C-alpha positions in Angstrom: -9.6 -13.3 -230.9 -12.9 -14.1 -229.2 -13.6 -16.4 -226.3 -16.9 -17.4 -225.0 -18.5 -19.3 -222.2 -22.2 -20.4 -221.5 -24.3 -22.0 -219.0 -28.0 -22.9 -218.6 -29.8 -23.9 -215.4 -33.4 -24.9 -214.5 -33.4 -22.5 -211.5 -34.8 -23.3 -208.1 -38.5 -23.2 -209.0 -39.2 -24.6 -212.4 -39.3 -28.4 -213.0 -37.9 -28.2 -216.5 -35.6 -25.9 -218.6 -37.3 -24.2 -221.5 -34.1 -22.2 -222.3 -31.8 -23.2 -225.1 -28.5 -21.8 -226.5 -26.2 -22.6 -229.3 -23.2 -21.3 -231.0 -21.2 -21.8 -234.3 -17.9 -20.0 -233.4 -16.4 -20.5 -236.7 -18.8 -18.1 -238.2 -19.0 -15.9 -235.0 -22.6 -16.9 -234.4 -24.2 -17.0 -230.9 -27.9 -17.6 -230.2 -30.1 -17.9 -227.1 -33.9 -18.7 -226.9 -36.4 -18.9 -224.0 -39.4 -21.1 -224.8 -43.0 -20.8 -223.7 -46.0 -23.1 -223.8 -47.6 -25.9 -221.9 -46.1 -29.2 -221.0 -42.8 -29.7 -222.9 -43.8 -27.3 -225.7 -41.5 -24.5 -224.5 -38.5 -26.8 -224.7 -39.4 -27.8 -228.1 -39.9 -24.2 -229.4 -36.6 -23.0 -228.0 -34.7 -26.0 -229.4 -36.3 -25.5 -232.9 -35.4 -21.8 -232.7 -31.8 -22.3 -232.0 -31.2 -25.3 -234.3 -33.0 -23.6 -237.2 -31.0 -20.3 -236.8 -27.7 -22.2 -236.6 -28.5 -24.5 -239.5 -29.7 -21.6 -241.8 -26.6 -19.5 -241.2 -24.2 -22.4 -241.6 -25.9 -23.3 -244.9 -25.6 -19.7 -246.1 -21.9 -19.7 -245.2 -21.4 -22.6 -247.4 -23.7 -21.3 -250.1 -23.7 -17.4 -250.2 -26.3 -17.5 -252.9 -28.9 -19.1 -250.6 -32.1 -17.0 -250.9 -33.1 -15.0 -247.9 -36.3 -15.8 -246.1 -38.5 -12.7 -246.5 -37.5 -9.4 -247.8 -34.0 -7.9 -247.7 -33.8 -5.0 -245.2 -32.1 -2.0 -246.8 -29.3 -0.3 -245.0 -27.9 -3.2 -243.1 -25.1 -5.7 -243.9 -25.5 -9.0 -245.6 -24.6 -10.7 -242.2 -27.5 -8.8 -240.5 -29.9 -9.7 -243.3 -28.9 -13.3 -243.0 -29.6 -13.3 -239.2 -33.0 -11.7 -239.8 -33.7 -14.4 -242.5 -32.7 -17.1 -240.1 -35.1 -15.8 -237.4 -38.0 -15.6 -239.9 -37.4 -19.2 -240.8 -37.3 -20.2 -237.2 -40.7 -18.4 -236.6 -42.1 -20.4 -239.6 -40.7 -23.7 -238.3 -42.2 -23.3 -234.8 -45.5 -21.9 -236.1 -45.9 -24.8 -238.5 -45.0 -27.4 -235.8 -47.6 -26.0 -233.5 -50.2 -26.1 -236.2 -49.5 -29.8 -236.9 -49.6 -31.0 -233.2 -52.5 -30.0 -231.0 -50.3 -30.7 -227.9 -47.9 -28.0 -229.1 -50.5 -25.3 -230.1 -49.5 -22.0 -228.4 -45.9 -22.7 -228.0 -43.5 -20.0 -228.8 -40.0 -18.7 -227.9 -38.0 -15.5 -227.6 -34.7 -15.2 -229.3 -31.6 -13.1 -229.3 -28.7 -13.7 -231.6 -25.4 -11.9 -232.3 -23.0 -12.4 -235.2 -19.4 -11.1 -235.6 -18.2 -10.4 -239.1 -14.6 -9.0 -238.8 -15.0 -6.0 -236.5 -18.7 -5.5 -236.8 -21.5 -7.0 -234.8 -25.1 -7.9 -235.8 -27.7 -8.1 -233.1 -31.2 -9.5 -233.7 -34.0 -10.3 -231.3 -37.7 -10.9 -230.6 -39.1 -11.0 -227.2 -37.4 -10.2 -223.8 -34.2 -12.2 -223.9 -31.4 -9.6 -224.0 -28.1 -8.7 -225.3 -25.6 -6.4 -223.4 -22.2 -5.0 -224.2 -19.7 -4.0 -221.5 -17.1 -1.5 -222.8 -14.6 0.4 -220.7 -16.6 -0.6 -217.5 -19.9 0.6 -218.8 -22.8 -1.9 -219.3 -25.2 -1.1 -222.1 -28.3 -3.0 -223.0 -28.3 -3.4 -226.9 -31.9 -4.7 -227.2 -35.2 -3.4 -226.0 -37.7 -5.9 -224.6 -40.7 -6.7 -226.8 -43.0 -6.9 -223.7 -46.0 -5.1 -222.4 -44.2 -3.9 -219.4 -41.3 -2.5 -221.3 -43.6 -0.8 -223.9 -45.6 0.7 -221.0 -42.5 2.2 -219.5 -41.2 3.5 -222.8 -44.6 5.2 -223.5 -44.7 6.8 -220.0 -47.7 4.7 -218.8 -45.7 3.0 -216.0 -42.8 3.8 -213.9 -39.8 1.5 -213.4 -40.9 0.9 -209.9 -44.4 -0.1 -211.0 -42.9 -2.2 -213.8 -40.9 -4.1 -211.2 -43.9 -5.0 -209.1 -46.3 -5.8 -212.0 -47.7 -9.3 -212.5 -47.5 -8.8 -216.2 -43.8 -9.5 -216.6 -44.2 -12.4 -219.0 -46.6 -10.7 -221.4 -44.8 -10.4 -224.7 -45.6 -8.3 -227.7 -43.3 -10.3 -230.1 -42.3 -13.9 -230.0 -41.4 -16.7 -232.4 -44.2 -19.1 -233.4 -47.2 -16.9 -232.4 -48.0 -15.7 -235.9 -47.1 -17.0 -239.3 -44.8 -14.1 -239.9 -42.5 -12.2 -237.6 -39.8 -9.4 -238.0 -36.9 -9.4 -235.7 -35.4 -6.2 -234.5 -32.0 -5.8 -236.0 -29.2 -3.5 -235.1 -25.4 -3.2 -235.8 -22.4 -2.2 -233.8 -18.6 -1.8 -234.1 -16.5 -4.3 -232.0 -13.7 -2.9 -230.1 -10.8 -4.7 -228.3 -11.8 -5.5 -224.8 -15.6 -5.6 -225.5 -17.7 -8.2 -223.7 -21.0 -9.2 -224.9 -23.7 -11.0 -222.9 -26.8 -12.8 -224.1 -29.3 -13.8 -221.3 -32.8 -15.0 -220.7 -35.0 -13.2 -218.3 -34.3 -15.6 -215.6 -31.1 -13.7 -215.1 -32.4 -10.1 -215.4 -35.3 -10.7 -213.1 -32.9 -11.7 -210.2 -29.9 -9.5 -210.8 -29.5 -5.7 -211.4 -27.4 -4.2 -214.1 -24.8 -3.2 -211.6 -24.4 -6.8 -210.4 -24.2 -8.1 -213.9 -21.6 -5.4 -214.8 -19.4 -6.2 -211.8 -19.3 -10.0 -212.6 -18.4 -9.2 -216.3 -15.6 -6.8 -215.2 -13.9 -9.0 -212.7 -14.3 -12.5 -214.2 -11.8 -12.6 -217.0 -12.7 -16.0 -218.2 -16.1 -15.9 -220.0 -16.9 -19.5 -218.7 -16.3 -18.3 -215.1 -18.4 -15.2 -215.7 -21.3 -17.3 -217.2 -21.1 -19.6 -214.2 -20.9 -16.9 -211.6 -23.9 -15.0 -213.1 -26.1 -18.2 -213.0 -24.9 -19.0 -209.4 -25.8 -15.5 -208.3 -29.2 -15.6 -209.9 -30.0 -18.9 -208.1 -28.9 -17.5 -204.9 -31.2 -14.5 -205.4 -34.2 -16.8 -205.9 -33.8 -18.7 -209.1 -37.5 -18.1 -210.0 -37.1 -19.0 -213.6 -34.7 -20.9 -215.9 -31.3 -19.1 -216.3 -29.2 -19.0 -219.4 -26.1 -16.9 -220.0 -23.7 -16.7 -223.0 -20.7 -14.4 -222.4 -18.6 -13.5 -225.5 -15.4 -11.4 -225.0 -13.0 -9.8 -227.5 -9.6 -10.4 -226.0 -7.3 -9.3 -228.7 -7.4 -7.1 -231.7 -8.3 -9.3 -234.7 -5.7 -9.5 -237.6 -7.4 -10.3 -240.8 -10.1 -13.0 -240.8 -11.1 -14.3 -237.3 -10.3 -17.9 -236.8 -13.1 -19.9 -235.3 -13.2 -23.5 -234.1 -15.9 -25.7 -232.7 -19.6 -25.8 -232.4 -21.9 -26.0 -229.4 -25.6 -26.5 -228.7 -26.3 -26.5 -225.0 -29.3 -27.5 -222.7 -29.7 -28.7 -219.2 
């Protein structure tokens, strides 16, 4: 059985919340998006991203023959391919919306999404919103940021200390809506009893260290309390950006098909 909790907050500096999250627990789907763009465009982009991904996966669940958007990726599961398809569609929706409305030109969004299928996990992302897994007390980042800073560190052009002090934190190399086509990065993992998964926007990771995040996930057994505690801590640390957290926890070994109930789309 899987339990989850989520919370989004404007933070202490921004006037509006450009983050959005959503879930379709009955099909094991959880999505988080961080919008970008002038005026209210970021809010629009993140909402379009979440709503499009949820709707596409729900439609495919009801109609498994629904064509994929884009090419099938060999070597990964149908669930992972469907998640990649949903993100491609969301990219198209945001890009086309921006082309039609001059006030929305330049809007875009990050996305990170996970989907549980029996005891396997699909992870897909574009941008710098992250997915983590806590297993047996060890926190592991499951995604790599698609950002100028992260790529510079990976290539050895910048140290972690330099990266932390850089003013280029928000320069992304991949995001929804920027170009007419986009490929999400997709990975798969095995789910084990007791695993906890975290989706978060950069408003959390810019304020809290991995060790702080790990401590909360280990000690707050209720995912809703864990999500709330992480947001509160990030605000106390400065709250320099919107903060959104989705915590999903495997609390018992599944027997047969997982039973899901409910649906949620959340914003501040």
